[in-house]
Each structure stands twice: as structure tokens, then as C-alpha cells.
C-alpha positions as CSV (number, residue, x, y, z in Angstrom):
1,M,-8.1,3.1,-9.5
2,S,-5.6,3.3,-7.3
3,T,-2.0,3.2,-7.0
4,V,0.5,2.3,-4.4
5,L,4.3,2.9,-4.7
6,V,6.8,0.8,-3.6
7,L,10.2,2.3,-3.0
8,N,13.4,0.9,-3.3
9,G,16.3,2.7,-1.4
10,P,20.4,2.1,-2.3
11,N,21.8,-1.3,-3.7
12,L,18.3,-2.4,-4.3
13,G,18.7,-2.3,-8.0
14,R,21.0,-5.0,-7.8
15,L,18.6,-7.8,-6.3
16,G,19.4,-11.1,-8.0
17,S,23.5,-10.5,-8.4
18,R,24.0,-9.2,-5.1
19,E,24.3,-11.0,-2.0
20,P,22.2,-14.1,-3.2
21,D,22.6,-15.8,0.3
22,V,20.7,-12.9,1.6
23,Y,18.2,-11.5,-0.2
24,G,18.0,-14.4,-3.3
25,S,18.6,-14.3,-6.6
26,A,15.6,-12.3,-8.5
27,N,15.6,-9.1,-9.4
28,L,13.7,-5.7,-9.4
29,E,11.9,-6.9,-12.6
30,D,11.0,-10.2,-10.7
31,L,9.4,-8.7,-7.8
32,R,7.6,-5.9,-10.2
33,L,5.7,-8.8,-11.9
34,L,5.1,-11.1,-8.6
35,L,3.4,-7.7,-7.4
36,S,1.6,-6.6,-10.0
37,A,0.4,-10.3,-10.7
38,S,-0.7,-10.0,-6.9
39,A,-2.6,-7.0,-6.9
40,P,-6.1,-6.6,-7.1
41,E,-8.3,-5.6,-9.9
42,G,-7.7,-2.0,-9.8
43,V,-4.8,-1.5,-8.0
44,T,-1.5,-0.1,-9.9
45,V,1.9,-1.0,-8.5
46,D,4.2,1.5,-9.2
47,V,7.7,0.0,-8.2
48,R,10.7,2.2,-8.2
49,Q,14.3,2.2,-6.5
50,T,16.5,4.7,-6.0
51,D,20.2,5.1,-4.8
52,D,19.6,8.4,-4.2
53,E,18.6,9.9,-1.3
54,A,16.8,13.3,-2.3
55,E,15.2,11.4,-4.9
56,L,13.0,8.8,-2.3
57,I,12.3,11.9,-0.1
58,H,10.8,13.5,-3.1
59,W,8.5,10.4,-4.1
60,L,7.9,10.6,-0.3
61,Y,6.0,14.3,-1.2
62,E,4.5,12.4,-4.0
63,A,2.6,10.1,-2.1
64,V,1.2,12.8,0.6
65,D,0.7,15.0,-2.2
66,T,-1.5,12.9,-4.3
67,G,-2.9,10.5,-1.5
68,V,-1.4,7.1,-2.0
69,A,-0.2,4.4,0.7
70,V,3.4,3.4,-0.1
71,I,5.7,0.3,0.9
72,I,9.1,1.1,1.3
73,N,12.2,-0.8,1.3
74,P,14.8,1.9,2.8
75,A,17.6,-0.6,2.8
76,A,20.8,1.2,4.2
77,F,19.0,4.6,4.8
78,T,16.9,2.4,7.0
79,H,19.8,3.2,9.8
80,Y,21.1,6.6,9.2
81,S,18.4,8.9,7.2
82,Y,16.6,11.5,9.9
83,A,15.7,13.0,6.6
84,L,13.9,10.3,5.0
85,R,12.8,9.2,8.4
86,D,11.0,13.0,8.8
87,A,9.5,12.1,4.8
88,A,8.3,9.0,5.9
89,A,6.4,10.3,8.5
90,L,4.5,13.4,6.5
91,V,3.2,10.1,5.0
92,T,1.7,8.7,8.3
93,K,0.6,12.2,9.0
94,A,-1.2,12.6,6.0
95,G,-3.3,9.4,7.0
96,L,-1.8,7.5,4.8
97,L,-0.6,3.9,4.8
98,L,3.3,2.7,5.2
99,I,4.7,0.2,5.5
100,E,8.6,-0.6,5.8
101,V,9.6,-4.0,4.6
102,H,12.9,-6.0,4.2
103,I,13.8,-8.9,2.1
104,S,16.2,-10.3,5.2
105,N,15.5,-10.0,8.8
106,P,17.9,-7.2,9.9
107,H,17.8,-8.3,13.9
108,A,19.8,-11.5,12.4
109,R,22.4,-10.1,11.2
110,E,25.0,-7.2,12.0
111,T,24.5,-5.0,15.3
112,F,24.0,-2.1,13.1
113,R,21.3,-3.3,11.0
114,H,19.3,-3.5,14.3
115,T,18.0,-0.1,14.6
116,S,15.3,1.4,12.1
117,V,15.0,5.4,12.3
118,V,11.7,4.8,9.9
119,S,9.9,1.9,11.9
120,A,8.5,4.3,14.6
121,I,6.9,5.8,12.0
122,A,5.7,3.2,9.9
123,T,2.3,1.6,9.8
124,G,3.6,-1.2,10.2
125,V,7.0,-3.2,9.6
126,I,7.6,-6.6,7.8
127,A,10.9,-7.8,7.6
128,G,12.6,-11.8,6.9
129,L,10.3,-13.0,4.2
130,G,11.7,-12.2,0.8
131,F,9.5,-11.2,-1.3
132,D,6.5,-11.9,0.4
133,S,7.4,-9.0,2.7
134,Y,6.4,-6.8,-0.2
135,R,3.7,-9.0,-1.2
136,L,2.1,-9.0,2.6
137,A,2.5,-5.7,2.6
138,L,0.9,-4.5,-0.9
139,D,-2.5,-7.2,0.9
140,Y,-2.7,-4.7,4.0
141,V,-2.6,-1.8,2.4
142,T,-5.2,-3.1,-0.8
143,R,-7.7,-4.1,2.1
144,E,-7.1,-1.3,4.1
145,R,-7.0,2.0,1.6
């Protein structure tokens, strides 16, 4: 059985109530259910969320150590966390897939959201498609594993 880590950064634990006009009305449990239902047989989707940068970094280390693909929504850390970027680079340098996802389209929002320090080392980036960004990433990583 294989596992895909789906890692979510700060404030995403408030999905469903935080800016529903931007992020929709579905919550993290809804995302977990969607991805579990979308996963091919034999694939476990491990959805996690933290507001703690260090915890997110340690989860990336875990991905490297266990050899699992990562789907990551770094949230606000996307724009400035070089520590997270360096940990994410360990994933791709280990030959593992790392797909950066965003629920909204950062390029259609405030200027400070236009830059991602993670994108350059990610295998790919999917943004602006709501929870479908995650579903498309899951489809890709399970086909490419």
C-alpha cells in the first residue's frame, strides 16, 4: 500500500468559515473525504494541517525518510518561508513528487501573493481550481508513482 501526504499550512484549518468567497464553504474534513474517495485502490491519503512552520518542515522530512509523494498547500508560507522551500527541495532532490497546490489563484489576488518560493523546486503547481487543485494533484502523483 502506498501513501500520499497532503500537507496544508496556516489558516487552512479554518476552511469553510474563513473567507468563503475566496476559499469556498467546504472544510478540511470535506477535503479529506473527497481525496479518500478519489484515491485509487491501495493508496492512502494522509491529510494534515498545521499553523506551525516547523511541524510542516518535519512532515517534509518524514516524506523524504519514508519515500512518499507530497501534495502541499503552503498557504501564507508560500510567499516567504525559505526554510519550508529548502525542506521541500529535499523531497524533489530525493526523486519524490511534490505538487504545490492552491485553492484560489494567487496571481488573481494581492501582489504579495504572486511570488512563491516553493514553485521553483516543486514538480508542478496547480492553483485556482478549489479542491479540484488537490484532486488533480492526487491523480497525477498516483499515476506517476
